[in-house]
N, C-alpha and C positions, 0 to 999 in steps of 0.2 A: 537612546529612546526608552520609554516606561516599560513596565511589565506586561502591558496588554496589548501595545501597538504591534500591528502585523502589517507587514508592506503589501500582501495580498490583498488587503481591502481596497487599496487604491490601484490595482492594476490587474486583477485576477478574477475569474470567474469558473467553477467547477459545474460542468453540466453532466448529470447523472442520467441513470436509465429513464428512457421515454422523453428527455428535455428538461426534467426537473433541475433546478440551479441552486446552488449554493456558494456562499462567500470561498469555501474551499472544500477539499474532499474529506477533512475530518470534522467539518462542522456538523452539528446535530440535526439531522433532518427534521425530526420532531419539531425543533425550535422554528426551522422555516415554515413548516406547515401551519404551526400555531399562528404565527404573526403575519403571513403573506399568502394569499389563495392565488396569486397571480405569478407567482415565482417559477413560471416554467413556459418553454419555448412554444407550447401550444397556443399560448393566449398573448405573449409579450415577445419583444424582440430582446437581444442580448443587452443592447445599452439602456433600453428601458428598466430592465431589471437592474443593471448595474447602477444607474443614477435612481434609484426608487427610494422613498422614504425609509424603507426598511435598512437598506445600505448605508444612507446618509446618517442614519442614528448609531450605526455599527460603527462609522468612521468617527463620529463626533465623541462617542463614548471612549473610543480607543485613546484619543488624543488627550483626555483628561484622566487616563490611567483606570477607568472604570471597567470592571471584568464582563466580558461578554459570554452569556449564557451557553452559547452555541460552541464555545471555544475550550470546553472543560477539558478536552482530551490533552491540549498541548499543556493547560496549566498543571495538569496530574503529571504528565512527564516532567516537567520543570520541578515540581515538588519532590518528586523521586530522584533527582539527580541525575536524569539523562544528560547525555554529553551535549544534545542539542535537540529541543522540540521541532518540529515542523516550523512553527512561529519563528523561532530562533534562527533556524538555518536558512530560510528563505530571507530573513533581514539582512543577511551577509553576503547574499548572491549579488555581485556586482551588476550584471547583466539584467537583473530583475530590478533593482533598487536604484540605479544611477540616474534614471530621469524621472523620478517620481515627483510630480507637483501636489502637495498636500491640499491645495486649493482646486486643483482642477483634476480629479481622478480620471485615468483612461485605461482601458484595456489593451494590454499588450501580451497578455499570458493566458491561455485558455487551456483548461485540462478537459479532455472528452473522455466520457465514460458513458456515453449516451445508450450504448449498445450492451445486451448482456448476452451476445453469441459467445460460447465458451465450450470446450470439449473436456472440462474437468468438472469434478464434483468434490471440490475442496471442503473439508470439515468445518471450516469456519465461515463458509460461504452460504449460499441458499440462492434460490432461482432467481431473486431480484438482481443479482449479478452473474448468473450462468444459468444459460438454457440447459444444460445438460443435467443441472440439479434437479429439474422437473422429473427426471428419471429415477431420482433417488428414493428409495422405500424409506418413509417417515412413518410407518406403523408404529404406534406408542409413544411418537415424540411430536405430534401434530401440534400440541400446546407449545411447544418450544420452536417452531419454525413457521415461517410465512412462506406458504406455497402460492407463487403469482399464476404458474402454468401459462406464461405470456412472454413472447419475445418482443424485447424492447428495441426501438430505434429512433432516431431524431425525426419529430413530426414535420419541422420545416426548416431546411437548409438555408432557405433565405433568411432566416431570423437571426444567422451570425454573420452573413455575408458582409455587412458593413464593418466589422471589425477585422476581418481578415487580413485586409493590405497592412494593417498596423501590428500585427503578431510578430514578434521576435522569440518567443518563447512557447512551445507547443507541447503538451503532455498528452499522451495515449495510454489510457489504461482500458477497462472493460469490465465483465468479458475479457476475452482474449484478442489484444489490439492486431495481431497477424492475422486473424480471421474476420475483419470487419472491414468490407470492402469501401465503406464511405469515409473510413480515415485515410485511405489513398487518395480519394476524390478532394479532401479538404487539402492535403498537401499538394495536390496539383494543382488547385485554385491558388493557394499561397504563391506558389512558384511562379505564377502568372504576373506577380507585382514585384516592383523593385526590391532590392536588398535581401532577397530570399538566402543569400550568402552568409546574412547576418544572424540567421534564426538558428536557435538551438532547440533540439528535438529530444523527448524523452519518450521511451517506448518501455513500459512495464509488462514483460511477458513471463509467462509459465515455463518456456524454455522447450516446449514440445513441438515448436516449430521454428523453422530458419528463414528469413526474408527471401522473396522473389529477386531475381536480378533487377526488376524495374524498380522496387524499393530500395534496394542497395545503390541504385543509380542516384536516386533522390536524396538518401542519406549522404552520399558523398558529395553533393552541390551546397551542403548547408555548412553553417560555421562548426557544429559539433553534434553527436548524438550521445545522450545519457542512455545506457541499456540497463534497467533495473530488472535485475532477476527475481522474480518471485519463488524463492526455494527456500525451504525451511529446514532442511538436513539433507543427508546422504543416504543413499540406499534405501532400506526399507522405511526409513523414516520419511524421505521424500514421497515415496508410494503410498504410505498410509494417509499422509496429511492431505496430499493432492492427487488423490485417486480420479482415474486409474493411470497416473504417470508411470512410464516406464523409465528407471533409473538410467538404463543403458543410452536411452535415447537423449534424455536430459544431459548427461556427462559429456556424450559427444557434441551436442550443440552449444554447450557453454564454451567448449575448447574453440568451435567455429568462429563464436563470437568474438573471444579473445584476439585471435588471429586476424580479425578485419581490422586490427590496430596497424598492419602492415600496409593498407590502401586507405585508410581515412582516419579522421579525428573521432574515435568513438571511446566513451569511458565506462567500462563494464563495472557493475558492482551488483552485490546481493543485498537483499532485503527480507529477512527472514521475519516471521510472524510466529511470536514464542507463546506457549501454552503449556498445561501440563504434559501433553503428549511428545513435547520435544525439549523441554527446559534442562534434562539432564544431558541431552546429547548435543548443546548448543556450543561447547567449548571444542568439542571434536569436530564441529561443522566449520567454525572458524578457523581452525587449524587446517582443516582440509582446503578452505579457500585461500588461504595464505599460501600454499605449496602450489595448488594448480594455478593461480595466477601469476605467481612468480616465475614458472615454467615457460608458461605460453605467452606471457604478455611482453611484447619488443619494443615497446614505445616507453614513454614517461610512467614510472610506476606509481606517481603521485596522482595519475588519472583513475586509478583502481580506487573502489571505495567500498565500504561495507557500513550499514546501519541497520538497527532492527526496531521493531515494534511488537508491542505486547497485544494480544487479543483483548479489546474493551467490548466489543460486541459480536456475539452474544456473549452476555455477562457470565453464563454457566461454564464459558470456556476460559475465563481468566484465571491466571494464578492465583488471585484473591479469593477464589472460591473454596481452596485448600484450607484443611483444617490444621491447627497449629502444629501437631505432632508431625505432619506430612510436610510442612513448611520448614520445620527444624531439619528433618531429614534431607531435604533439597537442598537447604543451605551448606550442612556439613558435606553433603556430596560435592558440592560446586566448588567449596573451599579447598577440597583436596585437590580436586582437579586443577584448579587455580596456581596451587602450589607447585606444578609442574610445568608450568607455561611461563615463558618470558615476555610475551606479547602485553604491552600495556593497554592497546586497545581493546584487546579480549577483557582483560581484569576490568577495565570500565564498564562495558557492556554488561558484564555479569554482575558486577556490583549494583548496576542499576537496576537490573532484574531483581535481585534480593530484595533490594530496598522498596521497589514497586509491590512486589508480592505481599510484603510486610504492612504495607501502607494501610490495608482496610482488612477487615475480617467480614467475608462475604460467604462464609461456610454454609449458611442457610441454603445456598444454591448447590451444595454439592451432591444432592439426590439427583438435580437435574443433570448435571454432569455425568453421573454414573449411568442414568437412564439412557442419556444421549450416546454415551459412549458404547453401550452394548449394543445399539442399532448400526453405529459405524463399523464395529467388530465384525457385523456379518457379511460385510464386503470381501474378506479374505484374511489379510493380515490383521492382526489385533493389537491393542495397546499392550496387551500382556506380552505379546512378542517382542514389542518394542523394549519397555522396561518391566520385567518381571516383577523386581524388588518394589518399586514404585507402585505398581498395579496392585501387589498385594497389600501395601500400606493403605492405598485408597479405598480398595473394595473388600479386605479382609479375606481374600480368597488367594490361595496358592496355584 
């Protein structure tokens, strides 16, 4: 296929906070709102949205290799040499792509993120995706954050019922999916229809919870479960970025998830989000994952996986906001660490991050990063605690 084709345009929709829909999770929300004022489940059904003029135009443009403005994040990752962008990855998943009919698009894959119920205040998040973030003190950074002060939910469950029997791939994000009761209701509804045993499920969890016995029973009845661990580092790095995570709880839970391979087909992986706070510890994190997963995973090791993403929004947390001397310091440090590892996968991940970091100069946002970091540091652990040398490079303070 060409450089813009994405299978998700033919079989998928992302349902975001409050029922706002997008072609996928990474598609720019602003582009949806600019072009379609009825792209949410409060006013339309999921099929009306999927077969709208907006979606038809996207599909038509992809077939002639026309870039889609809302797909910019995947294009950037591909330009930076990432192993696979989301677009490229989904184009290779047989269970998603094998029954695509380019003339007759049909939803078989839904991603649910309509609720923002969450127990954490992650530094790269906000109240749009986390109810706990409403408690975050934003004094001095109000211009950098959007405070919704609202708990989001799906306005109309009936708006998706027509496609539930056809779903073979279901992804749950949030918020924190293990806290959202309606996600369980959706699975119960899908299980009422034929071929539930052919369904694949994806749960993106922050690892602070473990599923109930009822949910584990449902997991065991489907084809397989992909467990995507939203984890960005170990120990104090994890606790700083995903505040108020307790590392002891998270590390215990990931072992419990790995041990589920003894009783079901579960594919456990990590998906760190990389930013200045954890760029220098990313190699240590991947080495930890390789050790811990090899110890506790008793099934096919090929089912273990890891990928990463870099912060794109908010822009002031991107690696690209750093000035040239700091980028050079990071690149030198990472290359020294790489010289001590034999993992080709880790090398590829890190090489991609370096290339992405140097792709653009957005250092005009560096003062926003500094101002934001000072507020996050008030929560207990500080950026200086994590990386004193990098802190000194950026802030000019010891």
